[in-house]
Backbone as numpy.savetxt, mean C-alpha at the origin, in Angstrom:
# Nx Ny Nz CAx CAy CAz Cx Cy Cz
-13.69 11.83 -5.88 -12.25 11.88 -5.96 -11.69 10.51 -6.32
-10.55 10.52 -6.94 -9.94 9.27 -7.41 -8.57 9.05 -6.78
-8.06 7.85 -7.00 -6.73 7.48 -6.51 -5.67 8.43 -7.08
-5.87 8.90 -8.30 -4.91 9.81 -8.94 -4.68 11.06 -8.09
-5.72 11.54 -7.40 -5.58 12.72 -6.54 -4.60 12.44 -5.41
-4.72 11.27 -4.79 -3.81 10.91 -3.71 -2.39 10.79 -4.25
-2.22 10.14 -5.40 -0.88 9.99 -5.98 -0.26 11.33 -6.34
-1.08 12.28 -6.78 -0.57 13.61 -7.11 0.00 14.27 -5.87
-0.66 14.09 -4.73 -0.22 14.71 -3.48 0.97 14.00 -2.86
0.97 12.68 -2.86 2.02 11.94 -2.14 3.17 11.49 -3.03
2.94 11.43 -4.33 3.96 10.97 -5.26 3.73 9.52 -5.66
4.49 9.08 -6.63 4.31 7.74 -7.19 5.47 6.80 -6.85
6.35 7.22 -5.98 7.48 6.37 -5.60 6.98 5.13 -4.87
7.53 3.98 -5.23 7.17 2.71 -4.59 8.45 1.97 -4.24
8.53 1.50 -3.02 9.67 0.68 -2.61 9.36 -0.75 -3.04
10.28 -1.34 -3.80 10.11 -2.71 -4.27 11.30 -3.56 -3.85
11.09 -4.86 -3.91 12.18 -5.81 -3.65 11.96 -7.02 -4.54
13.01 -7.76 -4.77 12.92 -8.97 -5.59 12.43 -10.14 -4.74
11.76 -11.12 -5.35 11.26 -12.27 -4.58 12.35 -13.08 -3.89
13.58 -13.01 -4.40 14.66 -13.79 -3.80 15.43 -13.02 -2.71
14.98 -11.81 -2.38 15.60 -11.05 -1.28 15.38 -11.78 0.04
16.39 -11.77 0.88 16.24 -12.39 2.21 15.25 -11.60 3.04
14.43 -12.31 3.78 13.41 -11.66 4.58 14.02 -10.67 5.58
15.18 -10.99 6.14 15.81 -10.06 7.09 16.15 -8.74 6.41
16.61 -8.79 5.16 16.92 -7.57 4.42 15.66 -6.75 4.13
14.58 -7.44 3.83 13.32 -6.75 3.54 12.77 -6.11 4.82
12.89 -6.81 5.93 12.44 -6.24 7.21 13.25 -4.99 7.55
14.54 -5.03 7.29 15.39 -3.87 7.52 14.96 -2.71 6.60
14.62 -3.03 5.38 14.14 -2.03 4.42 12.84 -1.38 4.92
11.92 -2.19 5.42 10.67 -1.65 5.98 10.97 -0.68 7.12
11.87 -1.07 7.99 12.20 -0.24 9.15 12.92 1.04 8.72
13.89 0.92 7.84 14.67 2.07 7.38 13.78 3.10 6.68
12.88 2.62 5.84 12.00 3.52 5.08 10.79 3.97 5.88
10.52 3.31 7.01 9.38 3.68 7.83 8.06 3.36 7.16
8.02 2.19 6.50 6.81 1.78 5.77 6.31 0.44 6.29
5.09 0.09 5.95 4.49 -1.14 6.45 4.41 -2.25 5.43
4.76 -1.96 4.17 4.70 -2.99 3.13 5.63 -2.62 1.98
6.06 -3.63 1.28 6.91 -3.45 0.10 6.35 -4.31 -1.02
6.33 -3.75 -2.23 5.87 -4.51 -3.38 6.99 -5.43 -3.82
6.65 -6.68 -4.07 7.62 -7.67 -4.53 7.49 -7.75 -6.05
8.63 -7.55 -6.73 8.61 -7.48 -8.19 9.96 -7.91 -8.74
9.93 -8.62 -9.85 11.18 -9.03 -10.48 11.95 -7.85 -11.06
11.23 -6.87 -11.59 11.94 -5.75 -12.20 11.41 -4.39 -11.80
10.47 -4.34 -10.89 9.93 -3.07 -10.46 8.75 -2.58 -11.27
8.46 -3.24 -12.38 7.36 -2.79 -13.22 6.08 -3.57 -13.04
6.20 -4.81 -12.62 5.04 -5.68 -12.46 4.90 -6.07 -10.99
3.66 -6.20 -10.54 3.41 -6.61 -9.15 3.37 -8.14 -9.10
4.38 -8.74 -8.47 4.41 -10.20 -8.30 3.87 -10.62 -6.95
3.89 -9.68 -6.00 3.40 -9.95 -4.66 3.56 -8.70 -3.81
3.18 -8.83 -2.56 3.38 -7.75 -1.60 3.76 -8.40 -0.27
4.67 -7.76 0.43 5.11 -8.28 1.72 4.86 -7.19 2.76
4.06 -7.52 3.75 3.69 -6.55 4.78 4.11 -7.06 6.15
3.91 -6.21 7.13 4.21 -6.59 8.51 3.41 -7.83 8.91
2.21 -7.94 8.42 1.37 -9.12 8.72 2.00 -10.39 8.13
2.57 -10.28 6.94 3.25 -11.44 6.33 4.47 -11.84 7.16
5.16 -10.85 7.72 6.31 -11.13 8.57 5.88 -11.94 9.80
4.81 -11.51 10.45 4.32 -12.21 11.64 3.96 -13.65 11.29
3.29 -13.84 10.18 2.91 -15.20 9.76 4.14 -16.06 9.48
5.16 -15.46 8.86 6.39 -16.20 8.55 7.09 -16.66 9.83
7.18 -15.77 10.81 7.83 -16.11 12.08 7.01 -17.18 12.81
5.70 -17.07 12.74 4.85 -18.07 13.39 5.04 -19.45 12.76
5.26 -19.51 11.46 5.41 -20.79 10.76 6.82 -21.36 10.84
7.84 -20.51 10.70 9.22 -21.00 10.57 10.16 -20.54 11.69
9.67 -19.68 12.57 10.54 -19.17 13.62 11.59 -18.24 13.04
12.65 -18.02 13.80 13.71 -17.10 13.39 14.40 -17.53 12.10
14.31 -18.81 11.75 14.91 -19.30 10.50 14.30 -18.63 9.28
13.09 -18.11 9.41 12.42 -17.43 8.29 13.22 -16.23 7.81
13.98 -15.62 8.71 14.73 -14.42 8.36 15.77 -14.67 7.28
16.23 -15.91 7.14 17.23 -16.25 6.13 16.63 -16.77 4.84
15.32 -16.84 4.77 14.64 -17.37 3.59 14.19 -16.24 2.67
13.94 -16.55 1.39 13.51 -15.50 0.46 12.10 -15.00 0.79
11.93 -13.71 0.62 10.64 -13.07 0.91 9.53 -13.64 0.02
9.91 -14.14 -1.14 8.93 -14.73 -2.06 8.18 -15.91 -1.46
8.77 -16.57 -0.47 8.10 -17.69 0.19 6.96 -17.24 1.10
7.01 -16.00 1.53 6.06 -15.51 2.53 5.19 -14.35 2.05
5.48 -13.83 0.88 4.71 -12.69 0.38 3.26 -13.10 0.09
2.39 -12.12 0.10 1.02 -12.34 -0.36 1.08 -12.34 -1.88
0.66 -13.45 -2.48 0.78 -13.59 -3.93 -0.44 -13.05 -4.68
-1.59 -13.14 -4.06 -2.80 -12.63 -4.70 -2.99 -11.20 -4.21
-2.52 -10.26 -4.99 -2.50 -8.86 -4.58 -3.69 -8.13 -5.20
-4.43 -7.45 -4.35 -5.52 -6.60 -4.82 -4.91 -5.26 -5.20
-5.15 -4.84 -6.41 -4.61 -3.57 -6.90 -5.76 -2.63 -7.30
-5.40 -1.40 -7.55 -6.37 -0.44 -8.06 -5.72 0.32 -9.21
-6.51 1.18 -9.83 -6.03 2.02 -10.92 -6.22 3.48 -10.55
-5.48 4.38 -11.17 -5.61 5.80 -10.82 -7.04 6.35 -10.94
-7.83 5.79 -11.85 -9.20 6.28 -12.06 -10.20 5.80 -11.01
-9.80 4.82 -10.19 -10.74 4.27 -9.20 -11.11 5.32 -8.16
-12.41 5.37 -7.81 -12.83 6.29 -6.75 -12.25 5.87 -5.40
-11.89 6.85 -4.60 -11.29 6.59 -3.29 -12.25 5.80 -2.40
-13.53 6.10 -2.50 -14.52 5.39 -1.69 -14.50 3.89 -2.01
-14.35 3.54 -3.27 -14.28 2.13 -3.67 -13.03 1.46 -3.12
-11.91 2.15 -3.19 -10.64 1.61 -2.68 -10.73 1.40 -1.17
-11.32 2.36 -0.47 -11.48 2.25 0.98 -12.35 1.03 1.33
-13.41 0.84 0.56 -14.30 -0.32 0.79 -13.54 -1.62 0.56
-12.76 -1.70 -0.51 -12.01 -2.92 -0.81 -10.96 -3.22 0.25
-10.29 -2.17 0.74 -9.29 -2.36 1.80 -9.95 -2.86 3.08
-11.09 -2.27 3.40 -11.80 -2.67 4.62 -12.29 -4.11 4.51
-12.88 -4.47 3.39 -13.38 -5.84 3.20 -12.26 -6.86 3.20
-11.14 -6.51 2.56 -10.01 -7.44 2.48 -9.11 -7.43 3.70
-9.33 -6.49 4.59 -8.54 -6.35 5.82 -7.04 -6.19 5.53
-6.74 -5.31 4.57 -5.34 -4.98 4.30 -5.19 -3.47 4.24
-3.96 -3.00 4.41 -3.72 -1.56 4.55 -2.94 -0.94 3.41
-2.47 -1.74 2.47 -1.68 -1.21 1.36 -2.19 -1.77 0.04
-2.30 -0.89 -0.96 -2.80 -1.32 -2.26 -1.93 -0.70 -3.37
-1.25 -1.57 -4.12 -0.49 -1.06 -5.26 -1.44 -0.48 -6.32
-0.96 0.56 -6.99 -1.71 1.19 -8.06 -1.06 0.75 -9.37
-1.88 0.22 -10.27 -1.38 -0.30 -11.54 -2.02 0.50 -12.67
-1.19 0.90 -13.62 -1.66 1.64 -14.78 -1.07 1.01 -16.03
-1.94 0.60 -16.93 -1.50 -0.09 -18.16 -0.63 -1.31 -17.85
-1.00 -2.05 -16.81 -0.30 -3.27 -16.44 1.01 -3.07 -15.71
1.36 -1.82 -15.40 2.63 -1.52 -14.74 2.40 -0.83 -13.41
3.28 -1.09 -12.46 3.22 -0.47 -11.14 3.35 1.04 -11.28
2.37 1.78 -10.73 2.34 3.23 -10.89 2.33 3.97 -9.56
2.31 3.24 -8.46 2.27 3.87 -7.14 1.74 2.89 -6.12
1.57 3.37 -4.90 0.97 2.56 -3.85 0.26 3.53 -2.91
-0.89 3.10 -2.41 -1.59 3.91 -1.42 -1.84 3.06 -0.19
-1.90 3.75 0.93 -2.16 3.06 2.19 -3.50 3.55 2.74
-4.01 2.83 3.70 -5.26 3.26 4.34 -5.03 4.62 5.01
-3.82 4.87 5.48 -3.50 6.18 6.05 -3.64 7.29 5.03
-3.20 7.04 3.79 -3.36 8.03 2.72 -4.84 8.31 2.46
-5.63 7.25 2.44 -7.06 7.37 2.17 -7.75 8.14 3.30
-7.44 7.79 4.53 -8.06 8.46 5.68 -7.67 9.94 5.70
-6.40 10.23 5.46 -5.93 11.61 5.43 -6.71 12.41 4.39
-6.90 11.82 3.22 -7.64 12.48 2.15 -9.10 12.71 2.55
-9.73 11.69 3.14 -11.14 11.80 3.53 -11.32 12.85 4.62
-10.39 12.94 5.56 -10.47 13.96 6.61 -10.35 15.36 5.99
-9.40 15.54 5.09 -9.24 16.83 4.43 -10.50 17.20 3.66
-11.08 16.22 3.00 -12.32 16.43 2.24 -13.46 16.85 3.17
-13.60 16.18 4.31 -14.66 16.50 5.28 -14.45 17.88 5.88
-13.20 18.23 6.17 -12.91 19.55 6.72 -13.23 20.65 5.70
-12.92 20.41 4.44 -13.23 21.39 3.40 -14.74 21.58 3.26
-15.48 20.48 3.31 -16.94 20.56 3.23 -17.51 21.32 4.42
-17.01 21.04 5.62 -17.48 21.72 6.83 -17.17 23.22 6.75
-16.02 23.57 6.27 -15.65 24.97 6.12 -16.55 25.67 5.12
-16.82 25.01 4.00 -17.72 25.58 3.00 -19.12 25.79 3.57
-19.59 24.84 4.39 -20.90 24.97 5.00 -20.92 26.15 5.98
-19.87 26.29 6.78 -19.80 27.41 7.72 -19.82 28.75 6.97
-19.06 28.82 5.89 -19.04 30.04 5.09 -20.41 30.32 4.49
-21.08 29.30 4.01 -22.41 29.45 3.42 -23.41 29.95 4.47
-23.35 29.39 5.66 -24.29 29.73 6.72 -24.06 31.17 7.20
-22.79 31.59 7.31 -22.50 32.91 7.83 -22.58 34.00 6.77
-22.71 33.63 5.52 -22.75 34.63 4.44 -24.12 35.25 4.28
């Protein structure tokens, strides 16, 4: 299975913000949308960075509450690991585990095409395992 399968099920909508957005506004966006990361992009088409809950904790640890008034671009992760729709889910899961991150933007032809989380990957893998177990039960009882 590939990343495209997950995107087909969950959709390709991605919440983005500009690098000059105030961190307090981005944190409010995370809370309002109920998400753990936002892609940072000048125009929504290119991945310039990603800002996650972990980046927020690091920002507060470095600058204290004053960080909330600073641009998110100062604290975003700039080296973003991305994937493509054709990538196998197993490969993406391995990369997320090795890199210790939970969100991966999906890029297609150099443009932002979606985002997947470790939760999306786990949900897919559980559904896959349940389908295999069901098929085995049917095979055994047939």
